[in-house]
Rosetta silent file (secondary structure, phi, psi, omega in degrees, C-alpha in Angstrom):
SEQUENCE: MNSYRLSVCIFLSILMLCLTFGQAQAAIIANNQIIHQIEQANDKEALLQTLNRIDVQEQLLDMGVNTVDIESRINQMTHEEIAQLNQQFDTLPAGGDALGIIVLVFIIFVITDVIGATDIFPFIHPVN
SCORE:     score description
SCORE:     0.000 S_00000001
   1 L     0.000  -44.926 -177.226  234.429  -85.268   30.696 S_00000001
   2 H   -65.251  -38.946  175.546  231.769  -82.804   29.770 S_00000001
   3 H   -62.039  -36.888  177.263  229.589  -85.526   28.242 S_00000001
   4 H   -75.540  -39.404  164.411  229.859  -87.527   31.391 S_00000001
   5 H   -58.400  -47.070 -179.282  228.789  -84.549   33.601 S_00000001
   6 H   -65.748  -42.389  179.105  225.891  -83.761   31.354 S_00000001
   7 H   -66.438  -30.121  176.486  224.632  -87.320   31.345 S_00000001
   8 H   -71.647  -40.771 -179.507  224.941  -87.505   35.151 S_00000001
   9 H   -63.643  -40.938  177.198  223.194  -84.225   35.542 S_00000001
  10 H   -60.398  -49.335 -175.417  220.382  -85.362   33.195 S_00000001
  11 H   -63.651  -41.139  178.504  220.042  -88.608   35.055 S_00000001
  12 H   -69.538  -40.344 -179.983  219.932  -86.899   38.580 S_00000001
  13 H   -56.221  -51.523  179.443  217.534  -84.273   37.191 S_00000001
  14 H   -63.022  -45.691  174.805  215.137  -87.111   35.992 S_00000001
  15 H   -58.832  -44.239  177.343  215.545  -88.983   39.170 S_00000001
  16 H   -60.583  -43.474 -177.680  214.661  -86.004   41.329 S_00000001
  17 H   -65.431  -35.174  173.962  211.621  -85.231   39.264 S_00000001
  18 H   -70.994  -38.449  179.241  210.354  -88.819   39.708 S_00000001
  19 H   -69.616  -21.220 -171.169  210.923  -88.833   43.408 S_00000001
  20 H   -87.784  -17.820 -172.684  209.147  -85.606   43.965 S_00000001
  21 L   -95.382   89.073  176.453  205.859  -86.651   42.410 S_00000001
  22 L  -102.861  166.518  174.443  204.347  -88.488   45.390 S_00000001
  23 L   -81.390  121.955  178.021  200.740  -88.930   46.069 S_00000001
  24 L  -121.664  143.391  173.287  199.167  -86.239   48.122 S_00000001
  25 L  -122.137  139.830  178.798  195.673  -85.796   49.173 S_00000001
  26 L  -126.864  141.785  174.912  194.059  -82.687   50.524 S_00000001
  27 L  -147.326  150.864  171.095  190.532  -82.356   51.832 S_00000001
  28 L   -76.625  134.854 -177.957  188.460  -79.690   53.665 S_00000001
  29 L  -101.241  117.054 -171.892  187.873  -80.447   57.154 S_00000001
  30 L   -76.640  151.972  173.158  184.348  -79.238   58.162 S_00000001
  31 H   -56.820  -34.542  177.632  183.890  -77.508   61.542 S_00000001
  32 H   -67.330  -26.273  173.936  181.395  -80.296   62.540 S_00000001
  33 H   -69.181  -46.376 -178.192  184.180  -82.822   62.220 S_00000001
  34 H   -67.029  -47.230 -177.247  186.542  -80.750   64.497 S_00000001
  35 H   -67.439  -30.531  174.395  183.731  -80.160   67.035 S_00000001
  36 H   -61.259  -52.356  176.283  182.888  -83.923   66.932 S_00000001
  37 H   -63.012  -40.146  176.974  186.494  -84.926   67.721 S_00000001
  38 H   -61.153  -41.368 -179.912  186.727  -82.415   70.465 S_00000001
  39 H   -65.629  -39.974  176.177  183.587  -83.604   71.983 S_00000001
  40 H   -57.260  -41.880 -178.826  184.816  -87.244   71.863 S_00000001
  41 H   -68.303  -37.879  178.339  188.038  -86.283   73.584 S_00000001
  42 H   -68.607  -39.633  174.143  186.174  -84.382   76.185 S_00000001
  43 H   -59.485  -39.701  178.964  183.723  -87.156   76.792 S_00000001
  44 H   -70.844  -35.161  178.803  186.527  -89.623   77.266 S_00000001
  45 H   -64.980  -46.109 -177.040  188.458  -87.219   79.616 S_00000001
  46 H   -56.812  -48.459 -179.207  185.173  -86.731   81.668 S_00000001
  47 H   -64.445  -41.921 -178.065  184.693  -90.512   82.002 S_00000001
  48 H   -65.322  -43.734  179.113  188.363  -91.052   82.981 S_00000001
  49 H   -58.886  -37.229 -179.645  188.108  -88.222   85.576 S_00000001
  50 H   -68.757  -47.956 -177.112  184.985  -89.804   87.057 S_00000001
  51 H   -68.490  -20.265  178.963  186.528  -93.152   87.242 S_00000001
  52 L   -84.527   -4.816  175.529  189.712  -91.714   88.743 S_00000001
  53 L   -63.515  145.481 -172.998  187.824  -90.522   91.797 S_00000001
  54 H   -64.474  -35.857 -178.826  189.089  -92.201   94.960 S_00000001
  55 H   -69.851  -41.515 -178.381  185.673  -93.540   96.103 S_00000001
  56 H   -67.399  -43.728  176.341  184.933  -95.009   92.647 S_00000001
  57 H   -58.887  -46.571 -177.845  188.386  -96.683   92.550 S_00000001
  58 H   -62.549  -43.321 -176.593  188.082  -98.200   95.971 S_00000001
  59 H   -68.562  -38.588  179.634  184.706  -99.835   95.020 S_00000001
  60 H   -71.908  -28.141  171.193  186.148 -101.103   91.691 S_00000001
  61 H   -64.286  -32.921 -175.994  189.144 -102.460   93.539 S_00000001
  62 H   -68.224  -31.636  175.526  186.795 -104.210   95.875 S_00000001
  63 L   -83.297   -0.050  170.978  185.196 -105.940   92.757 S_00000001
  64 L    87.249   26.116  178.144  188.733 -106.948   91.654 S_00000001
  65 L  -104.510  133.290 -171.225  188.989 -104.597   88.780 S_00000001
  66 L   -90.579  144.009 -174.602  192.503 -102.994   88.194 S_00000001
  67 H   -73.251  -31.380  172.630  192.449  -99.194   87.152 S_00000001
  68 H   -56.461  -35.813  179.451  194.937  -99.954   84.452 S_00000001
  69 H   -75.326  -37.047 -179.560  192.454 -102.395   82.758 S_00000001
  70 H   -61.070  -45.502 -177.484  189.797  -99.796   83.113 S_00000001
  71 H   -63.628  -37.476 -176.237  191.817  -97.114   81.246 S_00000001
  72 H   -78.719  -29.045 -178.462  192.775  -99.497   78.464 S_00000001
  73 H   -76.458  -37.301 -177.593  189.127 -100.650   78.112 S_00000001
  74 H   -61.215  -39.095  177.753  187.916  -96.984   78.047 S_00000001
  75 L   -73.092   -8.031  178.024  190.427  -96.401   75.153 S_00000001
  76 L  -100.323  -10.967 -174.019  188.890  -99.261   73.359 S_00000001
  77 L   -74.817  151.705  173.600  185.281  -98.131   73.841 S_00000001
  78 L   -75.975  161.115  171.273  183.305  -96.421   70.979 S_00000001
  79 H   -50.902  -44.877 -179.719  182.137  -92.833   71.234 S_00000001
  80 H   -62.879  -33.744 -177.663  178.614  -94.011   71.738 S_00000001
  81 H   -73.662  -47.396  178.007  179.559  -96.273   74.623 S_00000001
  82 H   -57.682  -42.238 -175.984  181.435  -93.442   76.323 S_00000001
  83 H   -73.679  -34.017  172.812  178.619  -90.972   75.765 S_00000001
  84 H   -60.487  -49.584  179.759  176.149  -93.467   77.318 S_00000001
  85 H   -66.506  -36.919  175.674  178.258  -93.930   80.473 S_00000001
  86 H   -63.488  -46.435  178.332  178.689  -90.100   80.731 S_00000001
  87 H   -60.849  -36.324  176.394  174.885  -89.576   80.376 S_00000001
  88 H   -66.887  -40.165  174.946  174.327  -92.073   83.067 S_00000001
  89 H   -60.381  -38.729 -176.444  176.886  -90.370   85.343 S_00000001
  90 H   -74.819  -30.448  178.247  175.119  -87.002   84.704 S_00000001
  91 H   -73.082  -16.750  173.009  171.638  -88.347   85.607 S_00000001
  92 L   -62.657  139.212  170.021  172.935  -89.467   88.951 S_00000001
  93 L   -61.807  159.785  178.683  172.231  -87.203   91.960 S_00000001
  94 L   -64.109  133.477 -175.415  175.343  -85.575   93.421 S_00000001
  95 L    62.185   16.603 -173.034  176.971  -88.010   95.776 S_00000001
  96 L   -92.865 -140.833 -162.663  174.169  -90.430   94.902 S_00000001
  97 L   -75.337   74.378  172.319  174.169  -93.926   93.377 S_00000001
  98 H   -75.135  -23.622 -179.163  177.646  -94.262   92.034 S_00000001
  99 H   -61.158  -33.724 -176.027  177.426  -97.958   92.889 S_00000001
 100 H   -67.582  -42.071  177.113  174.858  -98.533   90.139 S_00000001
 101 H   -66.372  -41.651  178.634  177.365  -97.067   87.467 S_00000001
 102 H   -57.925  -40.592  176.053  180.258  -99.100   89.017 S_00000001
 103 H   -71.271  -38.145  175.768  178.134 -102.156   88.479 S_00000001
 104 H   -57.738  -47.693 -179.390  177.307 -101.127   85.099 S_00000001
 105 H   -60.297  -49.532 -177.771  181.030 -100.701   84.226 S_00000001
 106 H   -52.101  -49.808 -173.762  181.636 -104.099   86.021 S_00000001
 107 H   -70.164  -32.310 -176.277  178.996 -105.843   83.709 S_00000001
 108 H   -66.370  -48.550 -177.537  180.353 -104.051   80.597 S_00000001
 109 H   -57.693  -41.189 -179.517  183.904 -105.507   81.521 S_00000001
 110 H   -68.089  -39.559  176.483  182.442 -108.983   82.101 S_00000001
 111 H   -66.933  -41.949  179.551  180.573 -108.928   78.682 S_00000001
 112 H   -71.646  -17.953  179.424  183.701 -107.852   76.933 S_00000001
 113 H   -79.501  -36.716 -175.866  185.707 -110.558   78.690 S_00000001
 114 H   -74.015  -40.142 -178.512  183.109 -113.199   77.729 S_00000001
 115 H   -80.550  -10.193  174.571  183.151 -112.231   73.932 S_00000001
 116 L   100.996    0.480  177.906  186.913 -112.145   74.069 S_00000001
 117 L   -72.654  -31.165  177.418  187.564 -108.410   73.512 S_00000001
 118 L  -131.957  172.167  179.802  189.429 -108.001   76.751 S_00000001
 119 L  -142.155   68.409 -174.605  191.009 -110.237   79.299 S_00000001
 120 L   -91.104  -36.450 -176.519  190.601 -108.460   82.673 S_00000001
 121 L   -96.848  116.464 -173.106  189.146 -111.149   84.736 S_00000001
 122 L   -72.437  -21.125 -174.137  191.278 -114.509   84.811 S_00000001
 123 L   -83.855   -8.736  175.895  188.063 -116.468   85.977 S_00000001
 124 L   -93.949  130.127  176.599  186.134 -115.619   82.888 S_00000001
 125 L  -110.477  126.678 -176.540  186.824 -117.735   79.794 S_00000001
 126 L   -64.332  152.324 -179.263  185.924 -116.223   76.445 S_00000001
 127 L   -92.019  136.704  178.598  183.309 -117.949   74.261 S_00000001
 128 L   -80.988    0.000    0.000  184.662 -119.273   70.875 S_00000001
């Protein structure tokens, strides 16, 4: 009985040692990376807040764009695209030409529909 227990203990010890050696990687995260990630999140949130304004949503709905589609497209945008839209929003005068930005967003949606990245407008057929 003692030899049986000893062999089971040795087997379980070896098994536990083998299971604990997993691959782990650790890296130092630089402050620039953290700041960049925070800036990306803030840019996306600022864009969503701008597009969630009632006047902007009314104009987008008049163009036939659903707000759910807008949010899903913004989540698919790169940081550069979001930064470009935010920069254009920032250059507009207060209460000014929001229609230009809405048209720009509409054109971006049309282009992404044409290339097949999104399917927002049913009347646009993607190019193969």
